[in-house]
C-alpha positions as CSV (number, residue, x, y, z in Angstrom):
1,X,0.0,0.0,0.0
2,X,1.4,3.4,-1.1
3,X,1.3,6.0,1.7
4,X,0.1,9.4,0.7
5,X,2.2,12.5,1.6
6,X,0.3,15.7,2.4
7,X,1.8,19.2,2.5
8,X,0.7,22.2,4.5
9,X,-1.3,23.3,1.5
10,X,-3.9,20.7,2.5
11,X,-5.0,23.2,5.2
12,X,-5.4,26.1,2.7
13,X,-9.1,25.9,1.8
14,X,-10.4,28.5,-0.5
15,X,-13.3,30.8,0.5
16,X,-14.3,34.3,1.4
17,X,-11.3,34.8,3.7
18,X,-7.6,35.6,3.6
19,X,-4.8,33.2,4.5
20,X,-1.7,34.4,6.2
21,X,0.9,33.5,8.8
22,X,1.7,35.5,12.0
23,X,4.3,35.1,14.7
24,X,3.2,34.7,18.2
25,X,4.7,33.3,21.4
26,X,7.8,32.1,19.5
27,X,5.9,30.2,16.8
28,X,4.4,30.8,13.4
29,X,0.7,30.3,13.1
30,X,-1.5,29.9,10.0
31,X,-4.6,32.0,10.3
32,X,-7.6,32.7,8.2
33,X,-9.1,36.2,8.5
34,X,-12.3,38.0,7.3
35,X,-14.2,41.2,8.2
36,X,-13.5,44.3,10.3
37,X,-14.6,45.2,13.8
38,X,-14.1,43.7,17.3
39,X,-11.9,40.6,17.2
40,X,-13.4,37.1,17.5
41,X,-10.7,34.4,17.7
42,X,-11.8,30.9,16.8
43,X,-9.9,27.9,18.2
44,X,-10.6,24.4,16.8
45,X,-10.4,21.0,18.5
46,X,-9.0,17.6,17.9
47,X,-8.5,16.1,15.3
48,X,-9.4,19.1,13.3
49,X,-8.1,22.4,11.9
50,X,-9.3,26.0,11.3
51,X,-11.9,24.8,8.6
52,X,-14.1,23.7,11.5
53,X,-15.3,27.3,11.5
54,X,-16.1,27.5,7.7
55,X,-19.8,28.2,8.4
56,X,-19.2,30.9,11.0
57,X,-16.4,32.9,9.4
58,X,-18.4,34.7,6.7
59,X,-21.5,35.1,8.8
60,X,-19.6,36.7,11.7
61,X,-17.7,39.0,9.3
62,X,-21.0,40.1,7.8
63,X,-22.3,40.8,11.3
64,X,-19.5,43.4,11.8
65,X,-16.7,41.4,13.4
66,X,-13.1,40.8,12.6
67,X,-12.9,37.0,12.5
68,X,-9.7,35.1,12.8
69,X,-9.6,31.3,12.8
70,X,-6.2,29.7,13.6
71,X,-4.5,26.4,13.2
72,X,-3.4,25.6,16.7
73,X,0.3,24.8,17.5
74,X,1.2,21.6,15.7
75,X,-1.9,21.5,13.5
76,X,-2.6,22.3,9.9
77,X,-0.2,24.8,8.3
78,X,1.0,26.2,11.7
79,X,4.5,25.4,13.1
80,X,5.1,21.9,14.5
81,X,7.9,22.3,17.0
82,X,8.9,19.2,19.0
83,X,7.7,20.7,22.3
84,X,5.4,23.4,23.7
85,X,2.2,21.3,23.9
86,X,1.8,21.9,27.7
87,X,-1.3,23.8,28.7
88,X,0.8,26.8,29.9
89,X,2.4,27.3,26.5
90,X,-0.7,26.7,24.4
91,X,-2.7,29.1,26.6
92,X,0.0,31.7,26.1
93,X,-0.3,31.0,22.4
94,X,-3.9,32.3,22.6
95,X,-2.9,35.5,24.3
96,X,0.0,35.9,22.0
97,X,-2.2,35.6,19.0
98,X,-4.5,38.4,20.3
99,X,-1.5,40.7,20.7
100,X,0.1,39.7,17.4
101,X,-3.2,40.6,15.7
102,X,-2.8,44.1,17.1
103,X,-5.6,43.9,19.6
104,X,-5.8,44.3,23.4
105,X,-8.7,41.9,23.9
106,X,-10.9,39.5,22.0
107,X,-13.9,37.3,22.2
108,X,-12.4,33.8,22.2
109,X,-14.5,30.9,20.9
110,X,-13.0,27.4,21.5
111,X,-14.2,24.0,20.6
112,X,-13.0,20.7,22.2
113,X,-9.2,21.3,22.8
114,X,-9.7,24.9,21.8
115,X,-12.3,25.2,24.6
116,X,-9.9,23.8,27.2
117,X,-7.3,26.3,26.1
118,X,-9.9,29.0,26.3
119,X,-10.7,28.1,29.9
120,X,-7.0,28.0,30.8
121,X,-6.1,31.2,29.0
122,X,-9.1,33.1,30.6
123,X,-7.9,31.9,34.0
124,X,-4.3,32.9,33.4
125,X,-4.7,36.1,31.3
126,X,-8.3,37.4,31.8
127,X,-7.4,41.0,30.7
128,X,-7.0,39.8,27.1
129,X,-10.5,38.4,27.0
130,X,-13.6,40.4,26.3
131,X,-15.6,37.2,26.6
132,X,-15.3,33.4,26.2
133,X,-17.5,30.9,24.4
134,X,-16.8,27.2,24.9
135,X,-18.3,24.4,22.7
136,X,-18.0,20.7,23.3
137,X,-15.6,21.0,26.2
138,X,-15.5,21.0,30.0
139,X,-13.4,23.0,32.3
140,X,-10.1,21.1,32.8
141,X,-10.8,20.5,36.5
142,X,-14.3,19.2,35.7
143,X,-12.9,16.9,33.1
144,X,-10.3,15.7,35.6
145,X,-12.8,15.1,38.4
146,X,-15.3,13.3,36.1
147,X,-12.6,10.8,35.0
148,X,-12.1,9.9,38.7
149,X,-15.8,9.7,39.8
150,X,-17.7,8.7,36.7
151,X,-16.2,5.4,35.6
152,X,-19.2,4.2,33.6
153,X,-19.7,7.7,32.0
154,X,-16.9,10.1,31.3
155,X,-14.1,7.6,32.0
156,X,-15.6,5.2,29.5
157,X,-16.1,8.0,27.0
158,X,-12.5,9.0,27.3
159,X,-10.9,5.7,26.5
160,X,-9.3,7.3,23.5
161,X,-7.2,9.5,25.8
162,X,-5.7,6.5,27.4
163,X,-4.9,5.0,23.9
164,X,-3.2,8.3,23.0
165,X,-0.6,7.6,25.8
166,X,0.8,4.6,23.9
167,X,4.2,5.2,22.4
168,X,4.0,5.9,18.6
169,X,0.2,5.8,18.6
170,X,0.4,8.6,16.0
171,X,1.2,5.9,13.5
172,X,-2.1,4.1,14.3
173,X,-3.9,7.4,14.0
174,X,-2.7,8.0,10.5
175,X,-2.7,4.3,9.3
176,X,-5.0,3.4,6.4
177,X,-5.4,7.0,5.3
178,X,-6.2,8.2,8.8
179,X,-9.2,5.9,9.1
180,X,-9.1,6.2,12.9
181,X,-9.8,9.9,12.6
182,X,-13.0,9.1,10.6
183,X,-14.0,6.5,13.1
184,X,-13.7,9.0,16.1
185,X,-15.5,11.8,14.3
186,X,-18.3,9.4,13.3
187,X,-18.7,8.1,16.9
188,X,-18.7,11.6,18.4
189,X,-21.1,13.4,15.9
190,X,-24.8,13.6,16.1
191,X,-27.0,11.4,13.7
192,X,-28.4,14.5,11.9
193,X,-24.9,15.5,10.7
194,X,-23.0,12.3,10.2
195,X,-25.1,11.3,7.2
196,X,-24.6,14.5,5.2
197,X,-22.2,15.4,2.4
198,X,-20.9,18.3,4.6
199,X,-19.8,15.7,7.2
200,X,-18.1,13.6,4.5
201,X,-16.2,16.5,3.0
202,X,-15.1,17.8,6.4
203,X,-13.9,14.4,7.6
204,X,-12.0,13.9,4.4
205,X,-10.2,17.2,4.9
206,X,-9.4,16.3,8.5
207,X,-7.9,13.0,7.4
208,X,-5.7,14.8,4.9
209,X,-4.5,17.4,7.4
210,X,-3.7,15.0,10.2
211,X,-1.3,13.3,7.7
212,X,0.8,16.3,7.2
213,X,4.3,15.3,8.6
214,X,4.5,15.6,12.4
215,X,0.9,16.8,12.7
216,X,-0.4,13.6,14.4
217,X,2.5,13.5,16.9
218,X,2.0,17.1,17.8
219,X,-1.8,16.7,18.2
220,X,-1.3,13.8,20.6
221,X,1.3,15.6,22.7
222,X,-1.3,18.0,24.0
223,X,-3.2,15.1,25.5
224,X,-0.1,13.3,26.8
225,X,1.1,16.3,28.8
226,X,-1.7,16.1,31.5
227,X,-1.0,12.4,32.1
228,X,2.8,12.9,32.3
229,X,2.5,15.8,34.7
230,X,-0.5,14.8,36.8
231,X,1.5,14.0,39.9
232,X,4.4,16.4,39.3
233,X,5.0,20.0,40.2
234,X,3.8,21.4,36.8
235,X,0.6,19.5,37.1
236,X,-0.2,20.6,40.7
237,X,0.6,24.2,39.8
238,X,-1.7,24.0,36.8
239,X,-4.6,22.7,39.0
240,X,-3.9,25.4,41.6
241,X,-4.0,28.2,39.0
242,X,-7.2,26.9,37.5
243,X,-9.0,26.7,40.9
244,X,-9.3,30.5,40.8
245,X,-12.6,31.4,39.1
246,X,-12.1,33.5,36.0
247,X,-13.9,36.9,35.8
248,X,-14.3,36.5,32.0
249,X,-18.0,36.4,30.9
250,X,-18.5,32.8,29.6
251,X,-21.1,31.1,27.4
252,X,-21.0,27.4,27.3
253,X,-22.8,25.6,24.4
254,X,-22.9,21.8,24.5
255,X,-24.5,19.1,22.4
256,X,-27.1,16.9,24.2
257,X,-25.8,13.9,22.3
258,X,-22.1,14.6,22.9
259,X,-20.5,11.2,23.4
260,X,-16.9,12.5,23.8
261,X,-17.4,15.1,26.6
262,X,-20.7,14.1,28.3
263,X,-23.1,16.9,29.1
264,X,-23.1,16.1,32.8
265,X,-19.3,16.5,32.8
266,X,-19.3,19.9,31.1
267,X,-22.3,21.3,33.0
268,X,-20.4,21.8,36.2
269,X,-17.9,24.1,34.6
270,X,-19.7,27.2,35.7
271,X,-18.3,26.9,39.2
272,X,-15.0,28.1,37.8
273,X,-16.5,31.3,36.3
274,X,-16.8,34.3,38.6
275,X,-18.2,36.6,35.9
276,X,-21.4,36.3,33.9
277,X,-22.1,32.7,32.9
278,X,-24.6,30.9,30.7
279,X,-25.1,27.2,29.9
280,X,-27.1,26.1,26.9
281,X,-27.8,22.5,25.9
282,X,-28.4,21.9,22.2
283,X,-30.9,19.2,21.4
284,X,-30.0,16.7,18.8
285,X,-26.4,17.8,18.6
286,X,-23.3,15.8,19.2
287,X,-19.7,16.9,19.8
288,X,-19.4,19.4,16.9
289,X,-22.1,22.1,17.6
290,X,-20.7,24.7,15.2
291,X,-21.0,22.3,12.3
292,X,-24.1,20.3,13.4
293,X,-26.1,23.4,14.2
294,X,-24.2,26.2,12.5
295,X,-26.9,28.9,12.4
296,X,-27.8,28.4,16.1
297,X,-24.1,28.6,17.1
298,X,-23.4,31.6,14.9
299,X,-26.4,33.5,16.5
300,X,-25.2,32.7,20.0
301,X,-21.6,33.9,19.2
302,X,-23.0,37.2,17.8
303,X,-25.2,37.6,20.9
304,X,-22.5,37.0,23.4
305,X,-19.8,38.9,21.5
306,X,-22.0,41.9,21.1
């Protein structure tokens, strides 16, 4: 079987937006930009890339915002350094991106891993946040607690995280044209989306992008760091910092059918928000709200950002 080789160009999808690279926090990031106005920074999840926000970018730009979707460190066409996938560095990436874009603050919207980084960055650097919107993710401390106390629920739903700890698992992730990526996304998505052409096209794109050299390794490193440091000084310090509730106004949108991060796991995240907080459960939606219910999510982002 001949193995395909994908270049960074796999992440350059055409559309009503501009592609460019910016330097932030010591790395080079691929961003997609559209519109003018207050900044909305969009952070994707695993195993994805910036195109997760293809439905929101033009709509938010038309609503009067400057919209920037980024390939996170190690993903898509962004730099793939061998290290820097700890929560401290990746949270600093978020703040660095806001500054590199010439803004003092932004509304940050994060899905999955992007939501975790949004929670962390809002706790560490609240002054750079106008507001935070989290989709398909729980506060890191809620996720940690649920793994310990909900063995038949969140622990079972998180078995992929334990598989990620295996040495060289990135090769299993990309084997057979990254079939594992398709399997995970199918299992996590709601039934209303997984049978559509939009789902098929997006999963195909994610399979291509995860096969860019080093992308799979870098993607898994962000999930290996919490396990490696759980009992160490860095892990304990991370927990202590996150225990301080953030003053950033936070909106949390979650799919009622999410089988990756269970709704009952995510719902308790509000205890770590000192500022204004709203929780909304989206009926019939799985782990990918911005794609399964794009119009609803776009309206909620506009409402919260405004």
